[in-house]
N, C-alpha and C positions, 0 to 999 in steps of 0.2 A: 433560529436554525444553523445560521450562517459560524455562530460562535463555534461549537465545539470543534467545526475543521478549520477555523481562524487557529483555533489553540494549538490543535492537533500539528498545525505548518506551523507554528512560531517556534514549538518544541520543536520538530526535527527539521527546523534550520538553526535553531542555538544548540544541536546537539554538538557535544564537543569531545565526540566519539573518535579517539586516538589513531585507529585503524578503522577506519570505514571500508567495507565489502566492494570488491569493484563490481557486484553484479547489483540491476538496477533491481527496483522495488517497484510494487503496487498498493498504493493506499485507498482506504475510504469505509464511505462510516455507512455503516447499518442499523436501517429504522434510527436512527437517530439515538441509539442506545450505545452500540460498540463500537471500536476501531478495527479494521482487518487488513491487516500485514500479508501479503505474500512475495516473492519474489517473480518475475517477470517471466521468468520460465516458467513458470505453472499457469499463467495465463495464456502462453501459447499452446502450452498441449493442450487444457482444455479448450482451446478453441479446435483446437485440431481433432482432439475425438470430436468436439460436436458436431463437425461436418462430416467425418466420415459416419458416424451412426445417425 
């Protein structure tokens, strides 16, 4: 179960992106099938929206 997460972490750590984004990102694995990636600001927006509703 930890192998896909470890592999994704190694791939992200070894990424040679010459111009990294200044925006922080959130990564998580859904049902051990798919890796989901989105900006941290989306999570903040979702949290605020769920508190209001």
